[in-house]
Each structure stands twice: as structure tokens, then as C-alpha cells.
C-alpha positions in Angstrom: -2.9 -31.7 -6.8 -3.8 -28.4 -8.3 -1.2 -26.5 -10.8 -1.1 -22.9 -9.8 0.3 -20.5 -12.3 1.1 -16.5 -12.4 0.9 -14.8 -15.6 1.4 -11.1 -16.6 0.1 -9.6 -19.9 -2.4 -7.6 -21.5 -6.1 -7.8 -21.3 -6.7 -9.0 -25.4 -10.4 -8.7 -25.4 -13.4 -7.2 -23.8 -14.4 -8.9 -20.3 -17.6 -10.9 -20.8 -19.5 -10.8 -17.7 -22.5 -12.9 -17.1 -24.7 -13.3 -13.9 -26.2 -16.8 -14.0 -29.3 -18.1 -12.2 -29.9 -21.8 -11.6 -32.9 -23.3 -13.3 -35.0 -23.4 -10.2 -33.8 -19.8 -9.1 -32.4 -21.1 -5.7 -29.0 -19.7 -6.5 -27.2 -17.0 -8.5 -23.5 -17.3 -9.4 -21.4 -14.5 -11.3 -19.1 -15.4 -14.4 -16.3 -13.3 -16.1 -13.7 -14.2 -18.6 -11.3 -12.8 -21.0 -8.2 -13.4 -23.1 -4.8 -12.6 -21.9 -1.9 -11.8 -24.2 1.7 -12.2 -23.2 4.3 -11.5 -25.8 7.9 -12.2 -24.7 10.9 -9.8 -25.7 13.6 -11.9 -27.4 17.3 -10.6 -28.0 18.5 -11.9 -31.7 21.6 -10.6 -33.6 21.9 -7.8 -31.1 18.2 -6.4 -31.4 15.2 -7.0 -29.4 12.3 -8.3 -31.1 8.9 -9.8 -30.1 8.7 -13.4 -29.8 5.4 -15.5 -30.4 2.3 -14.1 -28.4 0.8 -16.6 -26.1 -2.8 -16.4 -25.4 -4.6 -17.5 -22.4 -8.3 -17.5 -21.4 -9.0 -16.2 -17.8 -12.2 -17.4 -16.2 -13.4 -15.9 -12.7 -16.4 -16.6 -10.5 -18.3 -15.3 -7.6 -17.1 -11.9 -6.1 -13.9 -11.8 -8.3 -15.8 -11.9 -11.3 -18.1 -9.1 -10.5 -14.9 -7.1 -9.5 -13.1 -8.0 -12.6 -16.5 -7.1 -14.7 -16.2 -3.8 -13.3 -12.7 -2.9 -13.1 -10.6 -4.3 -16.0 -10.8 -3.3 -19.6 -9.4 -4.3 -23.1 -5.7 -3.1 -23.1 -5.3 -3.1 -19.4 -2.1 -4.5 -18.3 -2.9 -7.3 -15.3 -1.3 -9.9 -13.3 -3.2 -13.2 -12.9 -2.6 -15.9 -10.3 -4.7 -19.3 -10.4 -5.3 -22.8 -11.5 -4.2 -24.0 -14.8 -6.8 -26.0 -16.8 -7.2 -27.5 -20.1 -10.7 -27.2 -21.9 -11.6 -29.6 -24.5 -14.8 -29.9 -26.8 -16.1 -30.9 -30.0 -17.9 -28.9 -32.5 -18.7 -30.2 -35.9 -16.8 -33.3 -35.5 -13.6 -31.4 -34.8 -12.1 -31.4 -31.3 -11.1 -28.2 -30.0 -8.8 -27.2 -27.0 -7.8 -24.3 -25.0 -5.7 -23.1 -21.9 -7.7 -21.6 -19.4 -6.6 -20.1 -15.8 -9.2 -20.2 -13.2 -8.3 -17.0 -11.5 -7.8 -16.9 -7.9 -6.3 -13.2 -7.8 -6.4 -10.7 -11.0 -4.7 -7.3 -10.4 -3.5 -4.3 -12.5 0.2 -4.6 -13.2 1.1 -1.2 -11.5 4.7 -1.5 -13.2 2.8 -0.2 -16.2 0.5 2.6 -14.9 -1.4 3.5 -11.7 -5.0 2.1 -10.5 -7.5 3.5 -7.9 -8.6 0.6 -5.5 -12.2 0.8 -4.2 -13.0 -1.6 -1.2 -16.1 -3.6 -1.6 -18.9 -2.9 1.0 -19.7 -5.6 3.2 -23.4 -6.5 3.7 -24.4 -6.2 7.2 -25.5 -9.4 8.3 -27.2 -8.5 11.6 -29.1 -5.4 12.9 -27.3 -3.7 15.7 -29.3 -3.1 19.1 -30.0 0.3 20.4 -27.9 1.3 23.3 -30.9 1.8 25.4 -32.1 -1.8 24.7 -28.7 -2.9 26.2 -28.9 -1.0 29.0 -32.5 -2.1 29.7 -31.5 -5.7 29.4 -28.5 -5.5 31.9 -30.6 -3.6 34.3 -33.8 -5.7 34.3 -33.6 -8.4 37.0 -33.6 -12.1 36.2 -37.2 -13.6 37.1 -37.2 -15.5 40.6 -36.6 -19.3 40.1 -39.4 -21.7 40.8 -39.2 -23.7 44.3 -38.0 -26.8 42.2 -35.3 -24.9 40.8 -34.1 -23.4 43.9 -34.2 -27.2 45.5 -32.1 -28.4 42.5 -29.6 -25.4 42.4 -29.2 -26.1 46.7 -28.7 -29.8 45.9 -25.9 -28.8 43.5 -24.4 -26.5 45.8 -24.4 -29.2 48.6 -22.9 -31.7 46.3 -20.0 -29.3 45.2 -19.5 -28.6 49.2 -19.4 -32.5 49.8 -16.7 -32.9 47.0 -14.5 -30.2 48.0 
């Protein structure tokens, strides 16, 4: 079971983008991360004040990482949706821990400004044949069957007729 969360806030650090290649150079993956800050507004004694800021690390992989690296900057208002994680590590005998969102979706918060969307170009996976090649293929007759293939086809037709 995964825990998915949604968080809206401000990008609090520069986006760190890296293109990682395996040791044997068999594959490449993209990684981007940034800190997301969300400060709640709290009403105390008839006045609004800032609450304590929540800081979350957001990590992105593959195509999302590439798009975040080229689209998101420090100070941008964003909405993030993804898997909630806890990361722990030890450094100099001290255990450290942080909360991470492994992003599935990252987008600008359009309540706070405008954004211009640019669709990614899809790589073409096949080469389109020329129309002349297609016409020639359709108009070219099939080669004649060998006598053995003609005998098998006739036997199959006879079998179908006998069953009907």
C-alpha cells in the first residue's frame, strides 16, 4: 500500500537536475529534486499570522525530472502529488531523517500566476513509408502457389465443404 499526498507551496531551493548513467552505460535516467515550503496562515486573537513552515523534499525521475528541471524555478508556486516517503541516513555517527515526496505530478499553482504549457515532442518510433511504395505493394499480385500448396489448399476447401 502506498501513501499518496498532495501539497501546494513554494519552491524553496534551486532545482537540482542530474542525468545519471549506469556504470556499464546501458541506461540513463534523469533525476530532479527541490525543497518545497508551505506556511499555513493561522488566525490568533483576531489577526492572521504565519504558522510554522513545513519543508518537504520533492524528487522526480525520468521525463518528469527533465520537465521539472526546465520549467520550475526557486520561488515558483507549485502543486505536487506523489508518494510520501521517509528517508534516513547516518553521517558522522548521527542518524538523520527527512520527509520526501516522490512526485508523480508537478504543476504550477495557477491561483497565483500564469504559466505557458509546451507539449513534449514525441520521438518517432517508425519510418513512414512513401505513398508510392504502399500503392506498389497493393497493386503487385501475389506469386503463384507451388503445386504442393495448391493441393493443400484444395484439400482444405474439400474438408470445409464436407463439414458444412
